[in-house]
C-alpha positions as CSV (number, residue, x, y, z in Angstrom):
1,M,0.0,0.0,0.0
2,V,1.4,3.4,-1.1
3,L,1.1,6.2,1.4
4,D,-0.6,9.4,0.4
5,G,-0.7,11.2,3.7
6,I,0.0,11.4,7.4
7,V,-2.5,12.2,10.2
8,L,-0.5,14.0,12.9
9,D,-1.3,14.2,16.6
10,I,0.2,17.0,18.6
11,D,0.0,16.6,22.4
12,G,2.6,14.0,23.5
13,T,3.7,13.6,19.9
14,L,5.2,17.0,19.0
15,V,4.9,18.6,22.4
16,L,5.8,17.2,25.8
17,S,2.5,18.1,27.4
18,N,0.8,15.0,28.8
19,D,2.2,15.4,32.3
20,I,1.2,19.0,32.3
21,H,-2.3,18.2,31.1
22,A,-2.7,15.7,33.9
23,R,-1.5,18.2,36.6
24,A,-3.9,20.8,35.2
25,W,-6.8,18.3,35.3
26,V,-6.0,17.5,39.0
27,E,-6.0,21.2,39.9
28,A,-9.1,22.0,37.9
29,F,-11.1,19.2,39.6
30,A,-9.8,20.3,43.0
31,R,-11.0,23.8,42.5
32,Q,-14.5,22.4,42.3
33,G,-14.1,20.1,45.3
34,Y,-13.4,16.9,43.4
35,E,-10.2,15.2,44.6
36,V,-8.6,12.9,42.1
37,P,-5.0,11.6,42.3
38,Y,-2.5,12.4,39.6
39,D,-1.8,8.7,39.0
40,Q,-5.5,8.2,38.2
41,V,-5.6,11.0,35.7
42,R,-2.3,10.5,34.0
43,P,-3.2,7.2,32.2
44,L,-6.2,9.0,30.6
45,M,-4.1,11.6,28.7
46,G,-5.1,11.3,25.0
47,M,-8.8,11.5,25.9
48,G,-10.7,14.8,25.3
49,G,-12.4,16.4,28.2
50,D,-15.8,15.2,27.0
51,Q,-14.6,11.6,27.6
52,L,-12.2,12.2,30.6
53,I,-14.6,14.1,32.9
54,P,-17.4,11.5,33.0
55,H,-14.8,8.7,33.0
56,L,-13.5,10.0,36.4
57,F,-16.9,11.2,37.8
58,A,-19.9,9.6,36.1
59,E,-22.2,12.4,37.4
60,L,-20.2,15.1,35.6
61,S,-20.4,16.3,32.0
62,E,-18.3,18.9,30.1
63,D,-21.6,20.4,28.9
64,A,-23.0,21.2,32.3
65,E,-21.7,22.7,35.6
66,P,-19.5,22.1,37.4
67,G,-18.0,20.0,34.6
68,K,-18.0,23.0,32.2
69,T,-15.9,25.1,34.6
70,I,-13.6,22.2,35.2
71,A,-12.9,21.8,31.5
72,S,-12.4,25.6,31.2
73,D,-10.1,25.8,34.1
74,H,-8.0,22.9,32.8
75,K,-7.6,24.7,29.5
76,E,-6.7,28.0,31.1
77,L,-4.1,26.3,33.4
78,V,-2.4,24.7,30.5
79,L,-2.3,27.8,28.4
80,N,-1.3,30.2,31.1
81,Q,0.1,28.9,34.4
82,Y,1.8,25.8,32.9
83,R,2.6,27.2,29.4
84,P,6.3,27.9,30.3
85,Q,6.8,24.2,31.1
86,L,5.6,23.1,27.6
87,K,8.5,21.9,25.5
88,P,8.7,20.3,22.0
89,T,9.5,16.6,21.7
90,A,13.0,15.8,20.3
91,G,13.0,16.2,16.6
92,A,9.5,17.6,16.3
93,R,10.2,20.3,13.7
94,D,12.8,18.2,11.8
95,L,10.3,15.3,11.4
96,V,7.6,17.6,10.1
97,E,10.0,19.1,7.6
98,K,10.9,15.6,6.4
99,L,7.3,14.6,6.0
100,L,6.5,17.7,4.0
101,A,9.6,17.3,1.9
102,T,8.4,13.8,0.8
103,D,5.2,15.3,-0.6
104,L,3.0,13.4,1.8
105,H,-0.3,15.2,2.6
106,V,0.1,16.1,6.3
107,I,-3.0,17.0,8.4
108,V,-3.3,17.5,12.1
109,A,-6.0,15.7,14.1
110,T,-6.2,16.6,17.8
111,S,-8.8,16.6,20.5
112,A,-7.5,20.0,21.6
113,S,-9.5,23.2,21.0
114,D,-8.4,25.6,18.2
115,R,-6.9,27.9,20.8
116,E,-4.9,25.1,22.4
117,L,-3.8,23.8,19.1
118,G,-2.4,27.2,18.1
119,V,-0.3,27.3,21.3
120,M,0.9,23.7,20.8
121,L,2.0,24.4,17.2
122,K,4.0,27.4,18.4
123,V,5.6,25.3,21.2
124,A,6.5,22.6,18.7
125,D,7.9,25.3,16.4
126,V,5.9,24.1,13.5
127,E,3.2,26.8,13.2
128,D,4.7,27.9,10.0
129,L,4.7,24.4,8.6
130,L,1.4,22.9,9.5
131,H,-1.6,24.7,8.1
132,E,-4.2,22.0,7.6
133,T,-5.7,21.0,10.9
134,T,-8.7,19.5,12.5
135,S,-9.5,20.0,16.2
136,S,-12.3,19.5,18.8
137,S,-14.6,21.9,16.8
138,D,-14.6,19.4,13.9
139,A,-15.7,16.4,15.9
140,E,-18.7,15.6,18.1
141,N,-16.8,13.2,20.3
142,S,-13.0,13.1,21.1
143,K,-10.7,10.1,21.1
144,P,-11.0,7.2,21.6
145,D,-14.0,7.8,19.3
146,P,-12.8,8.1,15.7
147,D,-14.6,11.3,14.9
148,I,-11.6,13.6,14.7
149,I,-9.6,11.2,12.5
150,V,-12.6,10.7,10.2
151,A,-12.9,14.5,10.0
152,A,-9.2,14.8,9.1
153,L,-9.5,12.2,6.3
154,Q,-12.6,13.9,4.9
155,K,-11.0,17.3,5.0
156,A,-7.8,16.1,3.3
157,K,-9.7,13.8,0.9
158,L,-7.5,10.8,2.0
159,A,-8.5,7.2,2.0
160,P,-7.9,5.5,5.4
161,D,-6.0,2.6,3.8
162,R,-3.5,5.0,2.2
163,V,-2.7,6.9,5.4
164,V,-0.8,6.4,8.6
165,M,-1.2,8.3,11.9
166,L,1.7,9.4,14.1
167,A,0.5,9.5,17.7
168,D,1.4,8.7,21.3
169,T,-1.5,7.2,23.3
170,P,-3.6,4.0,23.3
171,Y,-6.6,6.2,22.7
172,D,-5.1,7.5,19.5
173,I,-4.5,3.9,18.4
174,E,-8.1,2.9,19.3
175,A,-9.6,5.9,17.5
176,A,-7.4,5.3,14.4
177,G,-8.3,1.7,14.3
178,K,-12.0,2.5,14.3
179,A,-11.4,4.8,11.4
180,G,-9.4,2.1,9.5
181,V,-6.0,3.9,9.9
182,K,-2.7,2.3,11.0
183,V,-0.6,4.1,13.7
184,I,3.1,4.7,14.2
185,A,3.5,5.4,17.9
186,V,6.1,7.4,19.9
187,R,6.9,6.9,23.5
188,S,7.2,10.6,24.2
189,G,3.6,10.6,25.5
190,G,4.7,8.4,28.4
191,F,2.9,5.2,27.6
192,S,4.5,1.7,27.6
193,D,5.1,-0.5,24.6
194,D,2.4,-2.8,25.9
195,E,-0.1,0.1,26.0
196,L,0.9,1.0,22.5
197,A,0.8,-2.6,21.2
198,G,-1.7,-1.8,18.5
199,A,0.8,0.4,16.6
200,I,2.6,-1.0,13.5
201,A,5.9,0.5,14.8
202,I,7.0,2.3,18.0
203,Y,9.8,4.9,18.3
204,D,11.1,6.9,21.3
205,D,10.2,10.3,19.8
206,P,10.1,12.1,16.4
207,A,13.9,12.3,16.4
208,D,14.2,8.5,16.8
209,L,11.7,8.0,14.0
210,L,13.6,10.4,11.8
211,H,16.8,8.6,12.6
212,H,15.3,5.3,11.4
213,Y,13.1,6.9,8.7
214,D,14.3,4.9,5.7
215,R,13.7,1.6,7.6
216,S,10.4,2.8,9.1
217,P,6.9,2.3,7.6
218,L,7.2,5.8,6.3
219,G,10.3,5.0,4.4
220,Q,8.9,1.9,2.7
221,T,6.6,1.7,-0.2
222,A,4.1,-0.5,1.6
223,L,2.9,-1.1,5.2
224,V,3.4,-4.6,6.3
């Protein structure tokens, strides 16, 4: 199978943000009187707030108070208080440049809001490179539902069997699988190889993938 395009995740893939998102969720819940340990939140990174909030507290929803305020506080904490701690993953810009140089159609698919996406693209130093994006505003449900990936495929006019997704969480892999898309995973999101077992290949980070590019699924003419 010849590749036509890449669906690209951002959080945990191009930006070291999953730990920060988890801390922000803990603080946002605490502000509304809901105590949840970091170790319980951290494994859920990769889910959007619409999935994470009721997963932790079944009585809460992102669409009604206090869940709406929790979701808003989480976003503001990440974009303001914790923003100085956000760093790009190793090789993030170099890999994106490589992908674009190979004439692959590259489109971003993230559960983040448009505002969060703008910040993350700047942190990853790729805002001048990545112009075709889909975000939470393009999908009814976030990962692990496939909505955002399906939206990206439709926007880019790409067939799922001619695309691979670069991502970092088991929820990305689950969502992509439901959309018929294979995943190359990176460990920079903080998940184990066992948790990423559904991926067709696993690398430490974008720099590691770039180092092994010619022998990776991206460097081959077909996905095995």
